[in-house]
PAVEX-7090 format. One line per 2 residues: number of its first residue (from 0); for each residue x, y, z of N, C-alpha, C, O, CB. Coordinates in nm, 4 decimals. Glycine has a CB too. Layout:
N
NUM) X Y Z X Y Z X Y Z X Y Z X Y Z; ...
//
This chain:
126
0) 0.0780 -0.1173 0.0047 0.0051 0.0090 -0.0042 0.0882 0.1201 0.0027 0.1825 0.1244 0.0817 -0.0920 0.0221 0.0955; 0.0592 0.2152 -0.0779 0.1208 0.3495 -0.0929 0.0263 0.4647 -0.0801 -0.0734 0.4714 -0.1520 0.1867 0.3599 -0.2235
2) 0.0547 0.5548 0.0089 -0.0203 0.6780 0.0159 0.0559 0.7982 -0.0338 0.1737 0.8145 -0.0023 -0.0635 0.7016 0.1537; -0.0083 0.8807 -0.1092 0.0619 0.9757 -0.1819 -0.0066 1.1204 -0.1391 -0.1290 1.1333 -0.1347 0.0538 0.9399 -0.3434
4) 0.0766 1.2177 -0.1111 0.0310 1.3511 -0.0815 0.0964 1.4481 -0.1611 0.2189 1.4581 -0.1529 0.0484 1.3843 0.0550; 0.0174 1.5363 -0.2532 0.0805 1.6229 -0.3228 0.0770 1.7649 -0.2587 -0.0157 1.8004 -0.1859 0.0282 1.6176 -0.4509
6) 0.1852 1.8454 -0.2906 0.1923 1.9880 -0.2364 0.2629 2.0761 -0.3417 0.3239 2.0292 -0.4379 0.2736 1.9948 -0.0936; 0.2500 2.2014 -0.3166 0.3286 2.2951 -0.4024 0.2435 2.3681 -0.5125 0.2926 2.4518 -0.5882 0.4427 2.2158 -0.4715
8) 0.1118 2.3292 -0.5150 0.0338 2.4063 -0.6124 -0.0022 2.5405 -0.5551 0.0130 2.5716 -0.4370 -0.0927 2.3311 -0.6539; -0.0570 2.6259 -0.6606 -0.0966 2.7667 -0.6209 -0.1316 2.8349 -0.7425 -0.1526 2.7755 -0.8483 0.0154 2.8459 -0.5455
10) -0.1383 2.9692 -0.7265 -0.1691 3.0682 -0.8283 -0.0299 3.1358 -0.8773 0.0504 3.1825 -0.7965 -0.2738 3.1791 -0.7674; -0.0104 3.1364 -1.0107 0.1158 3.1876 -1.0668 0.0745 3.2559 -1.1870 -0.0231 3.2169 -1.2510 0.2233 3.0779 -1.0961
12) 0.1504 3.3658 -1.2245 0.1308 3.4368 -1.3500 0.1951 3.3471 -1.4706 0.2855 3.2662 -1.4495 0.2003 3.5864 -1.3398; 0.1406 3.3695 -1.5938 0.1922 3.3035 -1.7022 0.3454 3.3464 -1.7119 0.3854 3.4604 -1.6879 0.1079 3.3367 -1.8305
14) 0.4222 3.2433 -1.7489 0.5668 3.2594 -1.7469 0.6430 3.2238 -1.6211 0.7655 3.2117 -1.6218 0.5955 3.3929 -1.7768; 0.5707 3.2077 -1.5163 0.6257 3.1877 -1.3880 0.6547 3.0265 -1.3763 0.6431 2.9490 -1.4712 0.5220 3.2456 -1.2733
16) 0.6927 2.9913 -1.2494 0.7353 2.8508 -1.2215 0.6685 2.8131 -1.0904 0.6309 2.8952 -1.0067 0.8967 2.8347 -1.2125; 0.6571 2.6799 -1.0802 0.6125 2.6103 -0.9547 0.6799 2.4828 -0.9503 0.7124 2.4266 -1.0549 0.4593 2.5893 -0.9463
18) 0.7037 2.4323 -0.8341 0.7451 2.2928 -0.8164 0.6523 2.2092 -0.7206 0.6366 2.2332 -0.6009 0.8879 2.2915 -0.7625; 0.5984 2.1159 -0.7856 0.5066 2.0286 -0.7154 0.5968 1.9132 -0.6404 0.7012 1.8703 -0.6895 0.3966 1.9644 -0.8236
20) 0.5471 1.8725 -0.5258 0.6086 1.7591 -0.4608 0.4961 1.6614 -0.4319 0.3790 1.6965 -0.4180 0.6865 1.8004 -0.3302; 0.5433 1.5259 -0.4232 0.4511 1.4244 -0.3959 0.5234 1.3339 -0.2977 0.6173 1.2623 -0.3326 0.4035 1.3513 -0.5249
22) 0.4757 1.3397 -0.1717 0.5416 1.2546 -0.0649 0.4729 1.1203 -0.0571 0.3502 1.1153 -0.0485 0.5365 1.3246 0.0772; 0.5446 1.0150 -0.0595 0.4911 0.8713 -0.0459 0.5187 0.8145 0.0851 0.6235 0.8384 0.1451 0.5509 0.7774 -0.1498
24) 0.4243 0.7380 0.1315 0.4399 0.6597 0.2495 0.4790 0.5195 0.1965 0.4634 0.4870 0.0788 0.3069 0.6594 0.3400; 0.5341 0.4339 0.2978 0.5741 0.2979 0.2646 0.7110 0.2848 0.2341 0.7693 0.3770 0.1771 0.5013 0.2472 0.1568
26) 0.7712 0.1767 0.2667 0.9144 0.1474 0.2487 0.9496 0.1042 0.1129 1.0675 0.1006 0.0778 0.9579 0.0445 0.3418; 0.8531 0.0711 0.0346 0.8803 0.0258 -0.1062 0.8656 0.1283 -0.2114 0.8477 0.0912 -0.3274 0.7918 -0.0842 -0.1417
28) 0.8716 0.2573 -0.1810 0.8605 0.3650 -0.2795 0.9469 0.3430 -0.3958 0.9019 0.3553 -0.5097 0.8932 0.4952 -0.2199; 1.0784 0.3085 -0.3709 1.1710 0.2896 -0.4770 1.1512 0.1860 -0.5701 1.2253 0.1742 -0.6677 1.2881 0.2723 -0.4289
30) 1.0529 0.1066 -0.5469 1.0278 0.0010 -0.6499 0.8997 0.0380 -0.7421 0.8558 -0.0431 -0.8235 1.0038 -0.1423 -0.5743; 0.8434 0.1655 -0.7235 0.7459 0.2052 -0.7981 0.7825 0.3072 -0.8952 0.8605 0.3979 -0.8662 0.6489 0.2438 -0.7216
32) 0.7234 0.2939 -1.0203 0.7332 0.4031 -1.1252 0.6337 0.5100 -1.0805 0.5308 0.4779 -1.0211 0.6988 0.3491 -1.2784; 0.6621 0.6296 -1.1070 0.5778 0.7410 -1.0606 0.5358 0.8176 -1.1850 0.5994 0.8142 -1.2903 0.6542 0.8354 -0.9567
34) 0.4204 0.8891 -1.1648 0.3770 0.9776 -1.2768 0.3063 1.1000 -1.2257 0.2705 1.1089 -1.1082 0.2844 0.9026 -1.3736; 0.2863 1.1950 -1.3161 0.2025 1.3135 -1.2851 0.1029 1.3163 -1.3946 0.1347 1.2915 -1.5109 0.2850 1.4509 -1.2756
36) -0.0213 1.3472 -1.3570 -0.1309 1.3553 -1.4499 -0.2041 1.4897 -1.3997 -0.1862 1.5364 -1.2872 -0.2287 1.2156 -1.4474; -0.2899 1.5466 -1.4982 -0.3580 1.6632 -1.4615 -0.5052 1.6570 -1.5321 -0.5313 1.5922 -1.6335 -0.2705 1.7923 -1.5050
38) -0.5958 1.7378 -1.4575 -0.7286 1.7332 -1.5204 -0.7805 1.8777 -1.4928 -0.7897 1.9276 -1.3806 -0.8282 1.6121 -1.4579; -0.8115 1.9349 -1.6046 -0.8763 2.0629 -1.6157 -1.0260 2.0544 -1.6186 -1.0816 1.9541 -1.6632 -0.8295 2.1316 -1.7353
40) -1.0911 2.1552 -1.5729 -1.2426 2.1436 -1.5648 -1.3050 2.1072 -1.6994 -1.2769 2.1670 -1.8033 -1.3057 2.2784 -1.5153; -1.3929 2.0037 -1.6913 -1.4628 1.9687 -1.8150 -1.3732 1.8794 -1.9115 -1.4224 1.8413 -2.0177 -1.5062 2.1009 -1.8876
42) -1.2542 1.8482 -1.8802 -1.1686 1.7595 -1.9638 -1.1251 1.6375 -1.8922 -1.1355 1.6249 -1.7702 -1.0470 1.8320 -2.0115; -1.0736 1.5437 -1.9757 -1.0278 1.4162 -1.9234 -0.8918 1.4398 -1.8525 -0.8204 1.5374 -1.8755 -1.0155 1.3084 -2.0393
44) -0.8633 1.3428 -1.7656 -0.7297 1.3321 -1.7036 -0.6363 1.3102 -1.8030 -0.6595 1.2217 -1.8853 -0.7185 1.2268 -1.6035; -0.5243 1.3819 -1.8104 -0.4202 1.3574 -1.9009 -0.2870 1.3327 -1.8459 -0.2491 1.3795 -1.7386 -0.4122 1.4603 -1.9860
46) -0.2164 1.2572 -1.9228 -0.0681 1.2302 -1.8744 0.0129 1.3625 -1.8914 -0.0038 1.4384 -1.9868 0.0071 1.1057 -1.9648; 0.1050 1.3841 -1.7871 0.2000 1.5034 -1.7942 0.3398 1.4435 -1.8042 0.4124 1.4733 -1.8990 0.1878 1.6036 -1.6625
48) 0.3788 1.3599 -1.7087 0.5147 1.3153 -1.7003 0.5260 1.1911 -1.6239 0.4411 1.1632 -1.5393 0.5995 1.4171 -1.6414; 0.6311 1.1107 -1.6500 0.6521 0.9823 -1.5734 0.7970 0.9526 -1.5545 0.8784 1.0016 -1.6327 0.5866 0.8630 -1.6450
50) 0.8328 0.8807 -1.4625 0.9723 0.8476 -1.4296 0.9807 0.7010 -1.3729 0.8958 0.6513 -1.2989 1.0298 0.9524 -1.3240; 1.0938 0.6391 -1.4176 1.0992 0.4989 -1.3790 1.1428 0.4908 -1.2303 1.1824 0.5886 -1.1669 1.1984 0.4186 -1.4728
52) 1.1315 0.3603 -1.1789 1.1622 0.3465 -1.0278 1.2967 0.3893 -0.9984 1.3178 0.4378 -0.8873 1.1469 0.2023 -0.9764; 1.3997 0.3774 -1.0894 1.5391 0.4089 -1.0633 1.5605 0.5495 -1.0987 1.6649 0.6029 -1.0611 1.6346 0.3187 -1.1395
54) 1.4736 0.6166 -1.1671 1.4920 0.7551 -1.2083 1.5703 0.7709 -1.3382 1.5900 0.8794 -1.3928 1.5611 0.8301 -1.0999; 1.6157 0.6461 -1.3853 1.6924 0.6465 -1.5153 1.6213 0.6797 -1.6436 1.6826 0.7137 -1.7448 1.7495 0.5177 -1.5347
56) 1.4879 0.6689 -1.6368 1.3997 0.7038 -1.7635 1.2925 0.7989 -1.7265 1.2363 0.7924 -1.6172 1.3298 0.5739 -1.8285; 1.2634 0.8881 -1.8175 1.1583 0.9804 -1.8035 1.0829 0.9970 -1.9328 1.1370 0.9768 -2.0415 1.2101 1.1091 -1.7560
58) 0.9520 1.0358 -1.9192 0.8825 1.0591 -2.0404 0.7870 1.1729 -2.0098 0.7435 1.1943 -1.8966 0.8102 0.9310 -2.0927; 0.7550 1.2493 -2.1239 0.6811 1.3773 -2.1065 0.5723 1.3824 -2.2083 0.5855 1.3228 -2.3152 0.7745 1.5022 -2.1206
60) 0.4663 1.4502 -2.1800 0.3621 1.4851 -2.2843 0.4213 1.5885 -2.3662 0.4969 1.6716 -2.3159 0.2247 1.5346 -2.2244; 0.3885 1.5890 -2.5030 0.4411 1.6912 -2.5899 0.4106 1.8263 -2.5417 0.4926 1.9149 -2.5658 0.3903 1.6756 -2.7249
62) 0.3040 1.8538 -2.4770 0.2519 1.9863 -2.4400 0.3432 2.0503 -2.3264 0.3425 2.1710 -2.3023 0.0990 1.9728 -2.3905; 0.4159 1.9643 -2.2641 0.5014 2.0069 -2.1412 0.6495 1.9915 -2.1717 0.7329 2.0446 -2.0983 0.4665 1.9182 -2.0104
64) 0.6847 1.9194 -2.2794 0.8209 1.8877 -2.3034 0.9030 2.0093 -2.3121 0.8598 2.1055 -2.3757 0.8353 1.8084 -2.4239; 1.0274 2.0141 -2.2491 1.1019 2.1369 -2.2572 1.0722 2.2409 -2.1453 1.1511 2.3310 -2.1167 1.0752 2.1976 -2.3887
66) 0.9571 2.2221 -2.0868 0.9120 2.3156 -1.9782 0.9010 2.2562 -1.8393 0.9203 2.3260 -1.7398 0.7791 2.3713 -2.0132; 0.8692 2.1246 -1.8316 0.8490 2.0536 -1.7151 0.9593 1.9527 -1.6925 1.0101 1.8968 -1.7897 0.7188 1.9902 -1.7185
68) 0.9989 1.9266 -1.5694 1.0960 1.8202 -1.5406 1.0521 1.7407 -1.4223 1.0202 1.7952 -1.3166 1.2348 1.8770 -1.5162; 1.0506 1.6056 -1.4413 1.0112 1.5176 -1.3347 1.1471 1.4602 -1.2758 1.2427 1.4293 -1.3469 0.9099 1.4006 -1.3890
70) 1.1448 1.4506 -1.1501 1.2518 1.3835 -1.0761 1.2167 1.3237 -0.9497 1.1087 1.3510 -0.8972 1.3552 1.4716 -1.0513; 1.3075 1.2363 -0.8910 1.2661 1.1678 -0.7741 1.3812 1.1600 -0.6734 1.4978 1.1695 -0.7118 1.2151 1.0305 -0.8098
72) 1.3490 1.1426 -0.5449 1.4535 1.1283 -0.4452 1.4015 1.0141 -0.3687 1.3077 1.0321 -0.2911 1.4810 1.2587 -0.3561; 1.4580 0.8905 -0.3850 1.4122 0.7810 -0.3299 1.4483 0.7786 -0.1811 1.3764 0.7143 -0.1047 1.4608 0.6689 -0.4026
74) 1.5473 0.8398 -0.1389 1.5799 0.8462 -0.0003 1.4798 0.9299 0.0753 1.4675 0.9126 0.1965 1.7173 0.8996 0.0179; 1.4062 1.0214 0.0099 1.3007 1.1065 0.0745 1.1630 1.0585 0.0353 1.0638 1.1193 0.0755 1.3166 1.2566 0.0346
76) 1.1532 0.9521 -0.0413 1.0313 0.9031 -0.0889 0.9429 1.0125 -0.1455 0.8262 1.0280 -0.1096 0.9633 0.8317 0.0175; 1.0018 1.0844 -0.2320 0.9414 1.2058 -0.2903 0.9588 1.2126 -0.4429 1.0685 1.1857 -0.4919 1.0032 1.3307 -0.2263
78) 0.8642 1.2445 -0.5121 0.8770 1.2818 -0.6546 0.8362 1.4218 -0.6820 0.7370 1.4717 -0.6289 0.7961 1.1914 -0.7400; 0.9123 1.4845 -0.7643 0.8858 1.6260 -0.7983 0.8479 1.6543 -0.9320 0.8837 1.5795 -1.0230 0.9959 1.7042 -0.7722
80) 0.7694 1.7692 -0.9554 0.7465 1.8123 -1.0980 0.7848 1.9592 -1.0952 0.7136 2.0406 -1.0365 0.5899 1.7888 -1.1512; 0.8927 1.9930 -1.1558 0.9309 2.1425 -1.1753 0.8679 2.1844 -1.2960 0.8867 2.1211 -1.3999 1.0870 2.1708 -1.1853
82) 0.7914 2.2899 -1.2918 0.7105 2.3503 -1.3962 0.7641 2.4887 -1.4230 0.7583 2.5733 -1.3337 0.5609 2.3549 -1.3569; 0.8162 2.5167 -1.5419 0.8731 2.6410 -1.5874 0.7909 2.6978 -1.7024 0.7202 2.6243 -1.7714 1.0181 2.6209 -1.6295
84) 0.8002 2.8238 -1.7220 0.7295 2.8894 -1.8444 0.5849 2.8427 -1.8455 0.5341 2.7944 -1.9468 0.8013 2.8493 -1.9879; 0.5211 2.8576 -1.7333 0.3742 2.8108 -1.7284 0.2859 2.9000 -1.8143 0.3080 3.0195 -1.8337 0.3175 2.8119 -1.5788
86) 0.1822 2.8295 -1.8647 0.0890 2.8820 -1.9490 -0.0524 2.8718 -1.8914 -0.0767 2.7871 -1.8055 0.0998 2.8165 -2.0768; -0.1521 2.9610 -1.9391 -0.2802 2.9529 -1.8808 -0.3390 2.8095 -1.9065 -0.4170 2.7571 -1.8270 -0.3711 3.0650 -1.9381
88) -0.2971 2.7500 -2.0215 -0.3522 2.6150 -2.0504 -0.2968 2.5029 -1.9523 -0.3463 2.3903 -1.9554 -0.3174 2.5766 -2.1994; -0.1989 2.5333 -1.8696 -0.1553 2.4394 -1.7740 -0.2386 2.4338 -1.6442 -0.2141 2.3522 -1.5553 -0.0175 2.4685 -1.7429
90) -0.3347 2.5212 -1.6377 -0.4289 2.5340 -1.5213 -0.5005 2.3959 -1.5109 -0.5599 2.3480 -1.6075 -0.5381 2.6588 -1.5418; -0.4930 2.3381 -1.3977 -0.5575 2.2030 -1.3726 -0.5310 2.1608 -1.2325 -0.4560 2.2249 -1.1589 -0.5043 2.0925 -1.4708
92) -0.5965 2.0466 -1.1942 -0.5657 1.9846 -1.0771 -0.4536 1.8673 -1.1150 -0.4758 1.7791 -1.1979 -0.7025 1.9295 -1.0096; -0.3452 1.8796 -1.0498 -0.2328 1.7839 -1.0670 -0.2303 1.6735 -0.9731 -0.2364 1.6948 -0.8521 -0.1068 1.8510 -1.0566
94) -0.2215 1.5535 -1.0230 -0.2167 1.4319 -0.9433 -0.0854 1.3666 -0.9619 -0.0284 1.3731 -1.0708 -0.3283 1.3366 -0.9793; -0.0306 1.2991 -0.8531 0.0783 1.2114 -0.8685 0.0128 1.0631 -0.8515 -0.0944 1.0426 -0.7946 0.1974 1.2468 -0.7589
96) 0.0939 0.9651 -0.9092 0.0468 0.8348 -0.9006 0.1658 0.7383 -0.8984 0.2744 0.7698 -0.9469 -0.0475 0.8064 -1.0138; 0.1419 0.6178 -0.8397 0.2428 0.5136 -0.8272 0.1986 0.3898 -0.8878 0.0864 0.3443 -0.8652 0.2783 0.4890 -0.6877
98) 0.2879 0.3300 -0.9687 0.2601 0.1952 -1.0213 0.3831 0.1076 -1.0226 0.4982 0.1484 -1.0380 0.2036 0.2039 -1.1613; 0.3427 -0.0269 -1.0034 0.4478 -0.1226 -0.9899 0.5071 -0.1511 -1.1357 0.4417 -0.2035 -1.2258 0.3920 -0.2555 -0.9190
100) 0.6453 -0.1077 -1.1467 0.7127 -0.1318 -1.2692 0.8662 -0.1207 -1.2281 0.9098 -0.0366 -1.1495 0.6658 -0.0258 -1.3869; 0.9399 -0.2162 -1.2916 1.0828 -0.2253 -1.2605 1.1695 -0.1824 -1.3724 1.1280 -0.1654 -1.4870 1.1190 -0.3624 -1.2227
102) 1.2945 -0.1653 -1.3330 1.3887 -0.1265 -1.4402 1.3759 0.0192 -1.4950 1.3649 0.1137 -1.4168 1.3705 -0.2213 -1.5543; 1.3773 0.0348 -1.6190 1.3704 0.1598 -1.6842 1.2339 0.1837 -1.7385 1.2194 0.2690 -1.8261 1.4708 0.1683 -1.7904
104) 1.1319 0.1150 -1.6935 1.0018 0.1286 -1.7517 0.9295 0.2530 -1.7011 0.9253 0.2784 -1.5807 0.9209 0.0063 -1.7235; 0.8755 0.3264 -1.7889 0.7920 0.4377 -1.7458 0.6547 0.4041 -1.7875 0.6337 0.3318 -1.8849 0.8374 0.5738 -1.8041
106) 0.5532 0.4593 -1.7098 0.4096 0.4334 -1.7306 0.3447 0.5593 -1.7752 0.3568 0.6623 -1.7088 0.3411 0.3802 -1.6030; 0.2776 0.5548 -1.8830 0.2233 0.6748 -1.9532 0.0751 0.6774 -1.9584 0.0202 0.7768 -2.0057 0.2753 0.6826 -2.0930
108) -0.0059 0.5615 -1.9074 -0.1409 0.5649 -1.9152 -0.1971 0.5452 -1.7747 -0.1401 0.4734 -1.6926 -0.1891 0.4644 -2.0124; -0.3100 0.6105 -1.7493 -0.3592 0.6212 -1.6080 -0.3973 0.4803 -1.5498 -0.3810 0.4561 -1.4302 -0.4864 0.7182 -1.6020
110) -0.4463 0.3916 -1.6341 -0.4813 0.2610 -1.5803 -0.3612 0.1757 -1.5341 -0.3795 0.0723 -1.4700 -0.5577 0.1858 -1.6837; -0.2360 0.2208 -1.5678 -0.1206 0.1531 -1.5237 -0.0773 0.1752 -1.3727 0.0044 0.1056 -1.3123 -0.0133 0.1931 -1.6122
112) -0.1458 0.2834 -1.3229 -0.1183 0.3168 -1.1942 -0.2207 0.2675 -1.0899 -0.3415 0.2734 -1.1124 -0.1047 0.4560 -1.1895; -0.1684 0.2178 -0.9732 -0.2558 0.1553 -0.8731 -0.2877 0.2629 -0.7620 -0.3923 0.2537 -0.6978 -0.1851 0.0235 -0.8100
114) -0.2049 0.3565 -0.7410 -0.2209 0.4458 -0.6248 -0.2136 0.5869 -0.6736 -0.1337 0.6207 -0.7610 -0.1131 0.4199 -0.5154; -0.3032 0.6744 -0.6127 -0.3228 0.8172 -0.6628 -0.3300 0.9032 -0.5386 -0.3797 0.8655 -0.4324 -0.4587 0.8355 -0.7547
116) -0.2728 1.0296 -0.5622 -0.2954 1.1299 -0.4612 -0.4272 1.1980 -0.4784 -0.5045 1.1696 -0.5699 -0.1869 1.2299 -0.4626; -0.4521 1.2958 -0.3806 -0.5783 1.3703 -0.3817 -0.5754 1.4807 -0.4779 -0.6811 1.5280 -0.5198 -0.6105 1.4238 -0.2478
118) -0.4521 1.5284 -0.5187 -0.4405 1.6337 -0.6203 -0.4035 1.7666 -0.5565 -0.4257 1.7903 -0.4377 -0.5718 1.6479 -0.6989; -0.3475 1.8502 -0.6381 -0.3134 1.9900 -0.6040 -0.3462 2.0816 -0.7055 -0.3118 2.0562 -0.8210 -0.1754 2.0063 -0.5745
120) -0.4157 2.1981 -0.6754 -0.4588 2.2819 -0.7839 -0.3427 2.3809 -0.8271 -0.2754 2.4451 -0.7465 -0.5875 2.3602 -0.7405; -0.3285 2.3848 -0.9603 -0.2380 2.4818 -1.0211 -0.3183 2.5721 -1.1120 -0.3859 2.5294 -1.2056 -0.1240 2.4117 -1.0995
122) -0.3061 2.7086 -1.0766 -0.3866 2.8010 -1.1593 -0.2778 2.9034 -1.2133 -0.2011 2.9630 -1.1376 -0.5115 2.8759 -1.0703; -0.2785 2.9174 -1.3446 -0.2009 3.0088 -1.4161 -0.2737 3.1163 -1.4695 -0.3592 3.0898 -1.5540 -0.1338 2.9482 -1.5154
124) -0.2538 3.2437 -1.4323 -0.3246 3.3519 -1.4773 -0.2621 3.4186 -1.6020 -0.1413 3.4424 -1.6022 -0.3376 3.4453 -1.3684; -0.3395 3.4496 -1.7079 -0.2781 3.5095 -1.8304 -0.1997 3.6304 -1.8110 -0.1461 3.6853 -1.9072 -0.3786 3.5410 -1.9264
//
């Protein structure tokens, strides 16, 4: 069982930056691949970024590539999402997720993840 708690969301102007954190409970955090998803009002939940359990592989949605960076610190049981050059269309609730996957595998689909956080709101003003 893994419990996930996101933090770091807030209101920021377009062009600004935020860093989201996702703290995980459980001693097996390092064996989980992690991901970030987001959901804007009236839209489907969409993939944002993913990282393998070792941190050696990452994947990004085209819409955030070059602006967002996912990373993890297994010693702190935490995964991060650094978001730069934010745009109004990045406004959404951001969720972190954990899924069982080994090696360099990254998970890009929501159904691959077994555990989800409650989400943190990110609002980007134009």
